Legacy VTK file of the C-alpha trace (Angstrom):
# vtk DataFile Version 3.0
C-alpha trace
ASCII
DATASET POLYDATA
POINTS 315 float
-24.842 -83.726 17.434
-23.483 -84.254 21.176
-21.571 -81.541 22.909
-18.543 -83.537 22.244
-18.869 -83.835 18.935
-19.619 -80.420 18.080
-16.262 -79.466 20.092
-14.412 -82.006 18.057
-15.921 -80.592 14.892
-15.298 -76.734 15.876
-11.523 -77.725 16.630
-10.662 -79.704 13.793
-8.431 -78.031 11.344
-8.235 -74.316 14.148
-4.918 -73.100 11.940
-6.621 -73.247 8.431
-9.805 -71.910 10.303
-7.615 -68.990 12.151
-6.226 -68.130 8.779
-9.159 -67.942 6.939
-10.899 -65.431 9.682
-7.919 -63.293 9.275
-7.731 -63.446 5.903
-11.626 -62.713 5.694
-10.789 -59.733 7.784
-8.344 -58.211 6.267
-10.177 -58.257 3.087
-13.107 -56.728 4.533
-10.274 -53.950 5.915
-9.113 -53.946 2.467
-12.400 -53.414 0.898
-13.448 -50.578 2.847
-10.003 -48.583 2.741
-9.919 -48.534 -1.313
-13.731 -47.309 -0.743
-13.346 -44.719 1.636
-12.203 -41.200 -0.414
-10.714 -38.403 1.163
-10.983 -34.559 0.916
-8.664 -31.576 1.969
-9.732 -28.212 2.554
-8.399 -25.172 5.107
-10.873 -23.190 7.202
-9.331 -20.247 9.665
-8.245 -21.111 12.861
-10.132 -19.203 15.676
-8.330 -18.391 18.747
-9.934 -17.175 21.946
-7.574 -15.185 24.458
-8.001 -14.652 27.999
-9.086 -10.921 29.300
-5.809 -8.747 29.352
-3.689 -10.750 27.384
-2.934 -10.851 23.409
-1.377 -12.750 21.382
2.441 -11.354 20.424
3.624 -14.154 17.420
2.555 -14.667 14.388
0.616 -18.278 13.861
-1.162 -20.286 11.885
-4.297 -18.132 10.359
-5.796 -21.600 8.502
-5.505 -25.201 9.293
-5.301 -28.352 7.004
-8.536 -29.989 6.916
-8.439 -33.730 6.009
-11.775 -35.759 5.523
-11.888 -39.279 4.815
-15.034 -41.600 4.093
-17.396 -42.554 1.421
-17.586 -40.038 -1.680
-21.178 -39.134 -1.184
-20.696 -38.603 2.155
-18.012 -36.077 2.450
-18.228 -33.993 -0.912
-21.341 -32.148 0.157
-20.263 -30.773 3.567
-19.471 -27.440 3.588
-16.029 -26.396 4.543
-17.665 -23.442 7.044
-19.600 -26.427 9.186
-15.647 -27.710 9.946
-14.960 -25.325 12.732
-11.227 -25.332 14.180
-10.312 -23.580 17.320
-7.577 -22.901 19.549
-8.472 -22.670 23.460
-5.987 -20.093 25.671
-8.163 -18.857 28.038
-7.129 -20.893 30.793
-3.807 -19.260 30.986
-3.586 -16.488 33.331
-0.135 -14.839 32.465
2.157 -13.912 29.621
4.318 -16.569 28.205
4.538 -19.190 25.806
1.976 -21.702 25.466
1.008 -24.408 22.716
-2.290 -25.011 22.709
-4.232 -28.206 20.951
-6.295 -27.465 17.414
-9.921 -29.048 18.336
-12.344 -29.265 15.364
-16.360 -29.563 15.882
-18.691 -30.157 13.536
-22.398 -28.735 12.517
-24.544 -28.363 9.770
-23.673 -30.617 6.612
-21.215 -32.320 8.638
-22.971 -33.083 11.888
-24.120 -36.514 11.437
-21.876 -37.673 8.682
-20.690 -41.464 9.591
-18.131 -42.929 8.812
-16.078 -39.519 8.861
-12.820 -39.644 10.160
-11.265 -36.433 10.592
-7.607 -34.951 10.809
-6.024 -31.436 11.126
-2.789 -29.911 10.494
-1.018 -28.582 12.612
-2.464 -30.590 15.466
-1.365 -28.250 18.040
0.361 -24.296 17.963
2.118 -22.325 19.970
1.398 -19.078 20.853
3.296 -16.249 22.769
0.797 -14.186 25.215
1.189 -10.458 26.378
-0.484 -8.076 28.138
-3.194 -5.938 25.899
-1.977 -2.635 25.528
-3.544 -0.047 23.394
-2.231 3.854 21.826
-2.920 6.502 19.150
-0.625 6.254 16.094
-0.319 8.949 13.093
-1.977 8.143 10.277
-0.004 8.454 7.001
-0.876 8.753 3.210
0.027 6.732 0.866
0.225 8.551 -2.170
1.002 7.219 -5.438
1.452 9.082 -8.976
1.612 12.683 -9.704
-0.950 15.433 -10.815
-1.407 16.414 -14.283
1.408 18.197 -15.629
1.480 21.669 -15.096
-0.500 20.958 -11.286
1.137 20.047 -8.028
-0.554 18.875 -4.418
0.301 22.056 -2.076
-0.797 20.380 0.656
-2.746 17.491 2.304
-4.340 16.064 5.424
-5.857 13.289 6.702
-9.110 13.122 8.958
-8.827 11.566 11.415
-4.762 12.209 11.736
-4.410 9.490 14.314
-6.062 6.135 15.175
-6.428 3.689 18.294
-5.015 0.763 18.145
-5.083 -2.335 20.176
-2.989 -5.561 20.831
0.054 -7.279 22.544
2.538 -4.693 24.651
5.324 -4.963 22.413
3.631 -4.728 18.987
1.748 -1.237 19.834
4.582 -0.013 21.596
7.134 -0.107 18.509
4.206 0.643 15.942
4.796 4.546 14.824
2.314 5.162 12.422
-0.835 3.552 10.059
-0.941 3.726 6.313
-3.557 4.379 3.873
-4.592 2.217 1.084
-2.816 3.762 -1.943
-4.288 6.934 -3.239
-3.204 7.879 -6.690
-2.285 11.470 -7.526
-2.511 10.686 -11.557
-3.942 13.138 -13.272
-5.653 15.206 -10.657
-5.658 19.100 -11.686
-8.396 20.258 -9.224
-8.557 19.608 -5.161
-10.220 16.419 -4.199
-11.591 14.839 -0.883
-11.622 11.219 -0.816
-12.609 8.158 1.851
-9.981 5.594 2.283
-9.130 2.669 4.013
-6.486 2.230 7.040
-4.632 -0.468 6.955
-3.337 -2.313 9.764
0.392 -3.415 9.858
-0.651 -7.287 11.377
-3.474 -9.411 12.191
-2.028 -9.201 15.509
-2.692 -5.414 15.920
-6.679 -4.405 15.631
-7.745 -0.527 14.570
-10.305 0.416 17.382
-13.582 1.968 15.749
-13.791 2.326 11.963
-10.650 1.794 9.950
-11.447 4.398 7.446
-10.506 8.742 7.331
-11.200 11.193 4.845
-8.054 12.569 3.063
-7.890 15.943 1.515
-5.709 17.022 -1.408
-5.293 20.980 -2.382
-4.232 20.654 -5.938
-2.775 23.835 -7.752
-1.157 24.722 -10.879
2.733 24.279 -10.364
4.976 27.156 -10.237
8.277 26.751 -12.645
10.953 28.380 -14.091
12.200 29.054 -17.684
15.374 31.011 -18.957
15.371 32.390 -22.332
18.703 32.391 -23.874
20.263 34.629 -27.076
17.875 37.333 -25.844
18.040 40.472 -27.716
18.989 43.851 -26.335
17.120 46.113 -27.721
17.714 50.114 -27.704
14.619 52.723 -27.756
14.651 56.351 -27.844
17.993 56.737 -29.984
18.103 60.581 -30.932
17.779 60.865 -34.932
21.319 62.118 -35.020
22.795 59.245 -33.428
23.726 55.702 -34.313
25.345 52.748 -33.207
29.001 51.908 -33.674
28.422 47.947 -33.282
25.419 45.904 -32.741
24.563 45.355 -29.245
25.389 41.964 -27.859
22.281 38.735 -26.926
21.656 37.992 -23.573
19.281 36.133 -20.903
16.208 36.246 -19.337
14.815 34.154 -16.628
11.487 34.074 -15.554
8.937 32.360 -13.138
5.137 31.481 -13.248
2.656 28.632 -13.772
4.169 25.974 -15.858
1.667 26.201 -18.262
1.542 30.106 -18.919
5.208 29.582 -19.498
5.071 26.660 -21.893
2.762 29.640 -23.817
6.055 32.047 -23.845
7.082 32.747 -27.179
10.949 33.628 -27.460
10.114 37.236 -29.275
8.039 38.145 -26.247
11.302 38.324 -24.005
13.854 40.919 -24.777
16.242 43.479 -23.192
15.233 47.031 -23.142
18.213 49.745 -23.236
17.098 53.065 -22.964
18.917 56.105 -24.938
16.609 59.045 -24.040
19.139 60.866 -21.857
22.084 60.391 -24.558
22.179 63.341 -26.579
25.817 63.209 -28.231
28.267 60.887 -29.711
30.401 59.085 -27.255
30.982 55.779 -25.369
28.714 55.189 -22.579
27.932 52.225 -20.234
24.075 51.240 -19.981
22.011 48.961 -18.023
19.470 46.908 -19.855
16.170 46.017 -18.131
13.934 43.072 -18.884
11.107 42.833 -20.954
8.309 39.915 -20.936
4.796 39.109 -21.008
2.594 40.302 -17.771
2.252 37.655 -15.320
5.898 36.569 -14.797
7.987 37.203 -12.615
12.061 37.753 -13.764
14.738 35.876 -11.749
17.646 36.551 -13.398
19.140 38.632 -16.604
22.477 39.203 -18.209
24.126 41.299 -19.093
23.523 43.588 -16.123
25.285 46.647 -17.909
26.480 47.287 -21.702
29.120 49.491 -22.666
27.925 51.234 -26.324
29.762 53.639 -28.733
27.553 56.460 -30.020
28.038 57.909 -33.260
27.019 60.927 -35.530
24.988 60.047 -37.652
25.256 62.660 -40.258
21.612 63.357 -40.722
LINES 1 316
315 0 1 2 3 4 5 6 7 8 9 10 11 12 13 14 15 16 17 18 19 20 21 22 23 24 25 26 27 28 29 30 31 32 33 34 35 36 37 38 39 40 41 42 43 44 45 46 47 48 49 50 51 52 53 54 55 56 57 58 59 60 61 62 63 64 65 66 67 68 69 70 71 72 73 74 75 76 77 78 79 80 81 82 83 84 85 86 87 88 89 90 91 92 93 94 95 96 97 98 99 100 101 102 103 104 105 106 107 108 109 110 111 112 113 114 115 116 117 118 119 120 121 122 123 124 125 126 127 128 129 130 131 132 133 134 135 136 137 138 139 140 141 142 143 144 145 146 147 148 149 150 151 152 153 154 155 156 157 158 159 160 161 162 163 164 165 166 167 168 169 170 171 172 173 174 175 176 177 178 179 180 181 182 183 184 185 186 187 188 189 190 191 192 193 194 195 196 197 198 199 200 201 202 203 204 205 206 207 208 209 210 211 212 213 214 215 216 217 218 219 220 221 222 223 224 225 226 227 228 229 230 231 232 233 234 235 236 237 238 239 240 241 242 243 244 245 246 247 248 249 250 251 252 253 254 255 256 257 258 259 260 261 262 263 264 265 266 267 268 269 270 271 272 273 274 275 276 277 278 279 280 281 282 283 284 285 286 287 288 289 290 291 292 293 294 295 296 297 298 299 300 301 302 303 304 305 306 307 308 309 310 311 312 313 314
């Protein structure tokens, strides 16, 4: 076939041939799209900051990754082999800046082809401020109560302060650091435990070992107990004298350790009137004194005075 014949054959029915070629390309792309698989996961966003500056505003700590490729190719990829970074090191002063999120592949993802990778968000806004540091107090986060009858009378955290570092506005407003939760429930003796110190946010870093020793002094708790309807007992009444009327009841309030107070029986508490100095019948105003088991302090009692009538018993 000469060149004229070949050209004629090539150009004959050209629209039909173009349509067929286009359809073939579309079918190829459609087949490829339908055989591609998507996989989604999140990876940490690593941010590099310039010397002397620190991030002051919250930002996403992870980004969403979409892998697109053949199923056999994308599912063996380990998540840690997709790295997301944002670089702020070109900024030398404080301010608000946007940085693109860059994706790099390594390990199991290094040589996978074809592989499409999308990241959301594609860029992130950051607020940079001067880097600052200061020492702040450490406060224990206490929960629960010691065993019944016991109380914590003193506690301490060693070291009592920690050095923190971060953006100036974040550090200047920080007044204290909290420990992890410390449960006092059931303790009946003093104890020491190692606890973690919690940073208030990911934008503030504790310099050095973020832990401390918490020491609690536990002792028996001191309480008070009031005894009502306490009998007033007369002692040393002469054999020739007798009370004309029954003595009234009184009240005594004791102080001691809670466990010891719980063990006191009502009959162990009384008010005592001493008649040993009275030798003849008549009316007298006397002053009862409280009687209780040893080891307790008397906080109060009533009555403080009693008027009694003594008569001759005729003996």
